[in-house]
N, C-alpha and C positions, 0 to 999 in steps of 0.2 A: 782785181777791178774794184774800185771803190762802190760800196752799196749804201753808205750811211755818211751824211755830211752833218756834223754837229757844229751849230753856231752858238757860240756862248758870249753873251754881252749883258749889260744892265738894261734896265728898263728904258725904252725910247733911244736905244743906241743904233737902231736901224736893222735889227735882225730880220723882222717880218718883211720889210721891203727887199732885203738881200734875197730873202727865200723865193719870193714872187719872182724876182728878176732871175735867179737860178733856174726856176721851172720854166722860163722863156728861153733861157740860152742854152740849157743843157740838151743833148739830142734825144735822150730818152725820157718818158715820163717819171717825174718824181712826185711823191707826197710830201706835204709839209705838215709836220705835227709839232706843236709847241705846248710849253707848259700852261699857256693860257687855254690851250684846248682841253687839257685836264682840269685845270680850275674851273673852267665853264661847265664841264660835265659832272662836277661833284654837287651833291646836294647842299644847300646852305644849313642843314641841320647837323652836318658832321661835328660831333664833339672831338676837341682836340685837333681841329683841321688846321685851316690857314686864317691867319690874322694880319690885316693891314692896319698898321698903326697910323696914328694922324700925322706923326713926323716922317713918314715914309718907310719905316721900318717894316720888314715882312717877317713874321714869325710862324713857323710850321710845327705842328704837333705830330704825335705818333700816329694818329688815325691818318693824317695827310700822308705820312711817309709810307704807311702800309699800302694805301691806294697808289701812291706814285711808283712804289716797287711793282705792283701788279701791272700798272700802265707802261712802265719801261719794259717789262718782260714781253708784253703784248706788242709794243713797238718793234722789239727784237724779232719777235715771232713773224711778224708781217715781213720783216727784211728777209728772214730765212725761208719765208714762202715764196719769195722772188720780188717783192717790192723794193724800190729804191727810195730812201727816206731822207729828208732834211729835217733835222731836229733843232727847234728854236728854243733855247733854254737860257736861263739866268741861273748860274751856279752860285746860290746864295752861300753855301758852305765852301766855296773855291775848290780846292784840290779834292777834297772829301766827297763833293757833288761829282766831280769828274770820275772818280773811282766808281761811284755806284754806277753810272752809265758804262764805264769800262767793263764792269762785272756783267751787267745785263747784255752788252754787245760783244761779249767774248767770242772770239772766232770769226768775227765780221770784219771787213775791210772799211775802216773809218777814217775820215779826214776830219781833223779837229781843228776848228776855226775859232779865233778870238775875234770877236767885233768890238772894237774900242771906239770911244766917242768921249771927247772932254766932258766933264760933268756938267759945266755951264751950258754947252750946246745941248746936251741931252735934256736938261732941265727946261730950256726953251722949248724944245718939241714937246715935253711932257705937258707943258702950259697949254700949247696950241691944241693938244689931242683933247684935254679936258676930261679923259677917262681914267686917269691915274691919281693916285694920292700925291699931293704935292710933296716934294722932297725925296720920292722913291729913286728918281733917275739919278739924282747927284749922290746919294746914298750907296747906289749899287755901282757906279760907274768904275770903281777900282776894286771893291772887295770881291766881285765875281771871278775876277782873274787871279787872285791870291794862290800862288802855288800851282796853278793849272799850266799844263805843257800842251802847246799847240804845233801843229804842223804849219800853220800859216796864220798871221794877223792881218786883219785890214782895219782902217780907220775911216769911218763914216763921217766923222768931222772934217776931213779933208777931201774925201771922194764920195761921189755919188753912189748909190746902191748898185746901179748897173755896172759901174766901174769895178766895184768891189766883187760883184757876181762874176764878171768875166776873169778876174784875177783868181778867184776860188775855182771856177770851171777849168781853168788851165791846169790846175792841179788834180783834177779828177781823172783817175786811171780807169 
């Protein structure tokens, strides 16, 4: 039985919308936790944490990684305690980022989902949102998928979030 759904895609690719739709269409309650949840929980005073460059690049330091490792272990512990979790993330390190989640989620039934969206479409969403550094969406559109292996891929540039969520839900065992 699937207990974790990992949604990986660039900024403004539609992961959060899909996650909300999944919560509505899946028969059991699912928690949604995203990398933005972690970033929002971090104090702004963390040395060597996370930096959002003016060109949209995101740089993470060793302090961020340590806190992220603890957070990942905590998410996995919640699943092991009986929660079902949808993870909303952007694998800035591609396959290496996926491996870090694989290690944390070892022994759990995970559905790996690639959330694709053309960089220009994501950039338009980014502009409309107004809460992201300009350029982040286009920069991340492809790099987050490098070397990542998925069970399923969806494209929010072609389909609405609800259609994508239904496609994902059909794969949940």
